[in-house]
N, CA, C and O atoms as a GROMACS GRO file, in nm:
protein
  316
    1UNK      N    1   0.085  -0.118   0.000
    1UNK     CA    2   0.000   0.000   0.000
    1UNK      C    3   0.089   0.124   0.000
    1UNK      O    4   0.190   0.129   0.070
    2UNK      N    5   0.051   0.221  -0.078
    2UNK     CA    6   0.124   0.346  -0.091
    2UNK      C    7   0.067   0.451   0.005
    2UNK      O    8  -0.047   0.441   0.049
    3UNK      N    9   0.148   0.549   0.038
    3UNK     CA   10   0.105   0.656   0.129
    3UNK      C   11  -0.020   0.726   0.077
    3UNK      O   12  -0.111   0.756   0.154
    4UNK      N   13  -0.025   0.751  -0.054
    4UNK     CA   14  -0.143   0.819  -0.108
    4UNK      C   15  -0.269   0.736  -0.086
    4UNK      O   16  -0.378   0.792  -0.071
    5UNK      N   17  -0.256   0.604  -0.086
    5UNK     CA   18  -0.372   0.518  -0.059
    5UNK      C   19  -0.425   0.543   0.083
    5UNK      O   20  -0.546   0.549   0.104
    6UNK      N   21  -0.333   0.558   0.178
    6UNK     CA   22  -0.373   0.584   0.316
    6UNK      C   23  -0.450   0.715   0.327
    6UNK      O   24  -0.555   0.721   0.391
    7UNK      N   25  -0.397   0.820   0.264
    7UNK     CA   26  -0.464   0.949   0.271
    7UNK      C   27  -0.600   0.944   0.201
    7UNK      O   28  -0.696   1.004   0.249
    8UNK      N   29  -0.609   0.873   0.090
    8UNK     CA   30  -0.737   0.863   0.019
    8UNK      C   31  -0.838   0.783   0.100
    8UNK      O   32  -0.956   0.820   0.106
    9UNK      N   33  -0.795   0.674   0.163
    9UNK     CA   34  -0.885   0.594   0.248
    9UNK      C   35  -0.938   0.678   0.364
    9UNK      O   36  -1.057   0.679   0.392
   10UNK      N   37  -0.846   0.749   0.431
   10UNK     CA   38  -0.888   0.831   0.544
   10UNK      C   39  -0.978   0.946   0.501
   10UNK      O   40  -1.077   0.976   0.569
   11UNK      N   41  -0.946   1.010   0.390
   11UNK     CA   42  -1.029   1.120   0.340
   11UNK      C   43  -1.170   1.068   0.308
   11UNK      O   44  -1.269   1.129   0.347
   12UNK      N   45  -1.176   0.957   0.237
   12UNK     CA   46  -1.306   0.898   0.202
   12UNK      C   47  -1.384   0.855   0.326
   12UNK      O   48  -1.506   0.869   0.330
   13UNK      N   49  -1.314   0.804   0.426
   13UNK     CA   50  -1.379   0.763   0.550
   13UNK      C   51  -1.440   0.882   0.622
   13UNK      O   52  -1.550   0.873   0.676
   14UNK      N   53  -1.370   0.994   0.622
   14UNK     CA   54  -1.424   1.115   0.684
   14UNK      C   55  -1.546   1.166   0.608
   14UNK      O   56  -1.641   1.215   0.669
   15UNK      N   57  -1.542   1.156   0.477
   15UNK     CA   58  -1.660   1.196   0.399
   15UNK      C   59  -1.778   1.105   0.430
   15UNK      O   60  -1.891   1.152   0.443
   16UNK      N   61  -1.753   0.976   0.441
   16UNK     CA   62  -1.860   0.881   0.474
   16UNK      C   63  -1.919   0.911   0.611
   16UNK      O   64  -2.040   0.904   0.631
   17UNK      N   65  -1.831   0.943   0.705
   17UNK     CA   66  -1.876   0.978   0.840
   17UNK      C   67  -1.971   1.097   0.836
   17UNK      O   68  -2.061   1.107   0.919
   18UNK      N   69  -1.950   1.186   0.741
   18UNK     CA   70  -2.035   1.305   0.726
   18UNK      C   71  -2.147   1.282   0.625
   18UNK      O   72  -2.187   1.373   0.553
   19UNK      N   73  -2.197   1.158   0.621
   19UNK     CA   74  -2.309   1.121   0.533
   19UNK      C   75  -2.281   1.148   0.386
   19UNK      O   76  -2.370   1.189   0.312
   20UNK      N   77  -2.157   1.127   0.344
   20UNK     CA   78  -2.122   1.143   0.204
   20UNK      C   79  -2.094   1.285   0.160
   20UNK      O   80  -2.066   1.309   0.043
   21UNK      N   81  -2.101   1.380   0.253
   21UNK     CA   82  -2.072   1.520   0.219
   21UNK      C   83  -1.925   1.532   0.181
   21UNK      O   84  -1.837   1.494   0.258
   22UNK      N   85  -1.900   1.584   0.063
   22UNK     CA   86  -1.764   1.599   0.014
   22UNK      C   87  -1.686   1.697   0.100
   22UNK      O   88  -1.739   1.798   0.146
   23UNK      N   89  -1.558   1.665   0.120
   23UNK     CA   90  -1.467   1.752   0.191
   23UNK      C   91  -1.361   1.796   0.090
   23UNK      O   92  -1.290   1.712   0.034
   24UNK      N   93  -1.351   1.924   0.067
   24UNK     CA   94  -1.254   1.973  -0.031
   24UNK      C   95  -1.112   1.956   0.023
   24UNK      O   96  -1.090   1.941   0.143
   25UNK      N   97  -1.017   1.958  -0.069
   25UNK     CA   98  -0.877   1.952  -0.028
   25UNK      C   99  -0.843   2.069   0.062
   25UNK      O  100  -0.769   2.053   0.159
   26UNK      N  101  -0.897   2.186   0.032
   26UNK     CA  102  -0.871   2.305   0.113
   26UNK      C  103  -0.926   2.288   0.253
   26UNK      O  104  -0.859   2.322   0.351
   27UNK      N  105  -1.049   2.236   0.265
   27UNK     CA  106  -1.109   2.215   0.396
   27UNK      C  107  -1.024   2.119   0.480
   27UNK      O  108  -0.997   2.144   0.597
   28UNK      N  109  -0.982   2.009   0.419
   28UNK     CA  110  -0.903   1.910   0.492
   28UNK      C  111  -0.767   1.968   0.531
   28UNK      O  112  -0.720   1.946   0.642
   29UNK      N  113  -0.706   2.040   0.440
   29UNK     CA  114  -0.577   2.103   0.470
   29UNK      C  115  -0.591   2.199   0.588
   29UNK      O  116  -0.505   2.202   0.676
   30UNK      N  117  -0.699   2.277   0.590
   30UNK     CA  118  -0.723   2.369   0.701
   30UNK      C  119  -0.737   2.294   0.833
   30UNK      O  120  -0.683   2.336   0.935
   31UNK      N  121  -0.810   2.182   0.829
   31UNK     CA  122  -0.828   2.102   0.950
   31UNK      C  123  -0.694   2.046   1.000
   31UNK      O  124  -0.674   2.033   1.121
   32UNK      N  125  -0.604   2.014   0.908
   32UNK     CA  126  -0.475   1.956   0.943
   32UNK      C  127  -0.368   2.062   0.972
   32UNK      O  128  -0.260   2.031   1.022
   33UNK      N  129  -0.399   2.187   0.941
   33UNK     CA  130  -0.305   2.295   0.964
   33UNK      C  131  -0.189   2.296   0.866
   33UNK      O  132  -0.076   2.332   0.901
   34UNK      N  133  -0.217   2.255   0.742
   34UNK     CA  134  -0.115   2.253   0.637
   34UNK      C  135  -0.169   2.324   0.514
   34UNK      O  136  -0.287   2.359   0.508
   35UNK      N  137  -0.082   2.346   0.417
   35UNK     CA  138  -0.128   2.410   0.293
   35UNK      C  139  -0.206   2.310   0.208
   35UNK      O  140  -0.186   2.188   0.216
   36UNK      N  141  -0.295   2.365   0.126
   36UNK     CA  142  -0.373   2.280   0.036
   36UNK      C  143  -0.280   2.205  -0.059
   36UNK      O  144  -0.303   2.089  -0.090
   37UNK      N  145  -0.176   2.272  -0.105
   37UNK     CA  146  -0.081   2.211  -0.199
   37UNK      C  147  -0.011   2.090  -0.135
   37UNK      O  148   0.007   1.987  -0.200
   38UNK      N  149   0.027   2.103  -0.010
   38UNK     CA  150   0.091   1.991   0.061
   38UNK      C  151  -0.004   1.873   0.070
   38UNK      O  152   0.034   1.759   0.041
   39UNK      N  153  -0.128   1.900   0.110
   39UNK     CA  154  -0.226   1.791   0.122
   39UNK      C  155  -0.252   1.727  -0.014
   39UNK      O  156  -0.260   1.605  -0.025
   40UNK      N  157  -0.264   1.807  -0.115
   40UNK     CA  158  -0.286   1.757  -0.251
   40UNK      C  159  -0.169   1.667  -0.293
   40UNK      O  160  -0.190   1.560  -0.350
   41UNK      N  161  -0.048   1.710  -0.266
   41UNK     CA  162   0.070   1.630  -0.300
   41UNK      C  163   0.069   1.496  -0.226
   41UNK      O  164   0.107   1.394  -0.284
   42UNK      N  165   0.026   1.496  -0.100
   42UNK     CA  166   0.017   1.370  -0.026
   42UNK      C  167  -0.086   1.278  -0.089
   42UNK      O  168  -0.061   1.158  -0.107
   43UNK      N  169  -0.204   1.334  -0.122
   43UNK     CA  170  -0.312   1.251  -0.179
   43UNK      C  171  -0.276   1.195  -0.315
   43UNK      O  172  -0.320   1.085  -0.351
   44UNK      N  173  -0.197   1.268  -0.391
   44UNK     CA  174  -0.159   1.224  -0.525
   44UNK      C  175  -0.029   1.145  -0.527
   44UNK      O  176   0.011   1.092  -0.631
   45UNK      N  177   0.037   1.136  -0.412
   45UNK     CA  178   0.161   1.060  -0.404
   45UNK      C  179   0.283   1.134  -0.455
   45UNK      O  180   0.388   1.074  -0.477
   46UNK      N  181   0.270   1.265  -0.475
   46UNK     CA  182   0.385   1.344  -0.521
   46UNK      C  183   0.481   1.374  -0.407
   46UNK      O  184   0.599   1.402  -0.430
   47UNK      N  185   0.431   1.370  -0.285
   47UNK     CA  186   0.514   1.389  -0.165
   47UNK      C  187   0.471   1.281  -0.066
   47UNK      O  188   0.353   1.246  -0.058
   48UNK      N  189   0.567   1.230   0.007
   48UNK     CA  190   0.538   1.121   0.098
   48UNK      C  191   0.595   1.152   0.237
   48UNK      O  192   0.713   1.132   0.262
   49UNK      N  193   0.508   1.201   0.326
   49UNK     CA  194   0.556   1.230   0.460
   49UNK      C  195   0.599   1.100   0.528
   49UNK      O  196   0.519   1.008   0.543
   50UNK      N  197   0.722   1.094   0.569
   50UNK     CA  198   0.777   0.971   0.626
   50UNK      C  199   0.704   0.930   0.753
   50UNK      O  200   0.686   0.811   0.779
   51UNK      N  201   0.664   1.026   0.832
   51UNK     CA  202   0.599   0.994   0.958
   51UNK      C  203   0.467   0.920   0.936
   51UNK      O  204   0.430   0.836   1.018
   52UNK      N  205   0.397   0.950   0.829
   52UNK     CA  206   0.266   0.887   0.805
   52UNK      C  207   0.280   0.736   0.795
   52UNK      O  208   0.200   0.662   0.852
   53UNK      N  209   0.378   0.690   0.724
   53UNK     CA  210   0.400   0.547   0.709
   53UNK      C  211   0.434   0.482   0.843
   53UNK      O  212   0.382   0.375   0.876
   54UNK      N  213   0.519   0.546   0.920
   54UNK     CA  214   0.557   0.492   1.050
   54UNK      C  215   0.438   0.487   1.145
   54UNK      O  216   0.418   0.388   1.216
   55UNK      N  217   0.359   0.594   1.147
   55UNK     CA  218   0.241   0.597   1.234
   55UNK      C  219   0.144   0.486   1.196
   55UNK      O  220   0.091   0.418   1.284
   56UNK      N  221   0.119   0.467   1.069
   56UNK     CA  222   0.025   0.364   1.026
   56UNK      C  223   0.077   0.224   1.062
   56UNK      O  224  -0.001   0.138   1.102
   57UNK      N  225   0.206   0.201   1.048
   57UNK     CA  226   0.264   0.072   1.085
   57UNK      C  227   0.250   0.048   1.234
   57UNK      O  228   0.222  -0.064   1.278
   58UNK      N  229   0.272   0.152   1.313
   58UNK     CA  230   0.257   0.139   1.458
   58UNK      C  231   0.112   0.110   1.496
   58UNK      O  232   0.085   0.022   1.577
   59UNK      N  233   0.018   0.183   1.437
   59UNK     CA  234  -0.124   0.159   1.464
   59UNK      C  235  -0.165   0.019   1.421
   59UNK      O  236  -0.248  -0.044   1.486
   60UNK      N  237  -0.107  -0.030   1.312
   60UNK     CA  238  -0.138  -0.164   1.263
   60UNK      C  239  -0.097  -0.275   1.358
   60UNK      O  240  -0.145  -0.387   1.346
   61UNK      N  241  -0.009  -0.245   1.450
   61UNK     CA  242   0.036  -0.344   1.548
   61UNK      C  243  -0.055  -0.351   1.671
   61UNK      O  244  -0.040  -0.439   1.755
   62UNK      N  245  -0.149  -0.256   1.680
   62UNK     CA  246  -0.239  -0.251   1.796
   62UNK      C  247  -0.371  -0.321   1.767
   62UNK      O  248  -0.412  -0.335   1.652
   63UNK      N  249  -0.436  -0.365   1.874
   63UNK     CA  250  -0.572  -0.418   1.863
   63UNK      C  251  -0.668  -0.300   1.842
   63UNK      O  252  -0.632  -0.185   1.867
   64UNK      N  253  -0.788  -0.330   1.795
   64UNK     CA  254  -0.886  -0.225   1.765
   64UNK      C  255  -0.909  -0.131   1.883
   64UNK      O  256  -0.906  -0.009   1.866
   65UNK      N  257  -0.931  -0.186   2.003
   65UNK     CA  258  -0.956  -0.102   2.120
   65UNK      C  259  -0.835  -0.015   2.152
   65UNK      O  260  -0.850   0.100   2.192
   66UNK      N  261  -0.715  -0.070   2.136
   66UNK     CA  262  -0.594   0.006   2.163
   66UNK      C  263  -0.578   0.120   2.062
   66UNK      O  264  -0.531   0.228   2.098
   67UNK      N  265  -0.615   0.096   1.937
   67UNK     CA  266  -0.609   0.202   1.835
   67UNK      C  267  -0.701   0.316   1.874
   67UNK      O  268  -0.662   0.433   1.866
   68UNK      N  269  -0.822   0.283   1.915
   68UNK     CA  270  -0.919   0.387   1.953
   68UNK      C  271  -0.866   0.468   2.070
   68UNK      O  272  -0.875   0.590   2.068
   69UNK      N  273  -0.812   0.402   2.173
   69UNK     CA  274  -0.758   0.474   2.288
   69UNK      C  275  -0.643   0.564   2.246
   69UNK      O  276  -0.636   0.680   2.289
   70UNK      N  277  -0.552   0.513   2.164
   70UNK     CA  278  -0.436   0.591   2.121
   70UNK      C  279  -0.479   0.713   2.040
   70UNK      O  280  -0.428   0.823   2.062
   71UNK      N  281  -0.571   0.694   1.948
   71UNK     CA  282  -0.616   0.806   1.864
   71UNK      C  283  -0.688   0.911   1.948
   71UNK      O  284  -0.670   1.031   1.926
   72UNK      N  285  -0.767   0.867   2.043
   72UNK     CA  286  -0.836   0.963   2.130
   72UNK      C  287  -0.736   1.043   2.212
   72UNK      O  288  -0.753   1.163   2.231
   73UNK      N  289  -0.632   0.976   2.263
   73UNK     CA  290  -0.527   1.048   2.338
   73UNK      C  291  -0.458   1.150   2.249
   73UNK      O  292  -0.433   1.263   2.291
   74UNK      N  293  -0.428   1.110   2.125
   74UNK     CA  294  -0.362   1.200   2.030
   74UNK      C  295  -0.450   1.321   2.002
   74UNK      O  296  -0.402   1.434   1.999
   75UNK      N  297  -0.579   1.298   1.983
   75UNK     CA  298  -0.672   1.407   1.955
   75UNK      C  299  -0.686   1.504   2.070
   75UNK      O  300  -0.722   1.619   2.050
   76UNK      N  301  -0.659   1.458   2.192
   76UNK     CA  302  -0.670   1.545   2.310
   76UNK      C  303  -0.542   1.622   2.340
   76UNK      O  304  -0.541   1.708   2.428
   77UNK      N  305  -0.434   1.594   2.268
   77UNK     CA  306  -0.310   1.666   2.289
   77UNK      C  307  -0.323   1.810   2.238
   77UNK      O  308  -0.391   1.835   2.138
   78UNK      N  309  -0.261   1.899   2.306
   78UNK     CA  310  -0.258   2.039   2.262
   78UNK      C  311  -0.137   2.060   2.170
   78UNK      O  312  -0.032   1.999   2.192
   79UNK      N  313  -0.152   2.144   2.069
   79UNK     CA  314  -0.041   2.175   1.979
   79UNK      C  315   0.064   2.256   2.048
   79UNK      O  316   0.165   2.291   1.987
   0.00000   0.00000   0.00000
């Protein structure tokens, strides 16, 4: 699986969560605190953030409940 596949799966999952409402690249970039161009490059595979692959591999080693706990802890961290 390629990094762009991960971003596309997650983007599509977020759209599904919102009852199929499309999320623009700009909207998602704003939510992530990055430029639209950076997010677009990630989705198209033109740029590959190294951390994304490592994070996904680490999450893949956890059980479902552990993934949920870890993600919730991450979401509660302050920038």
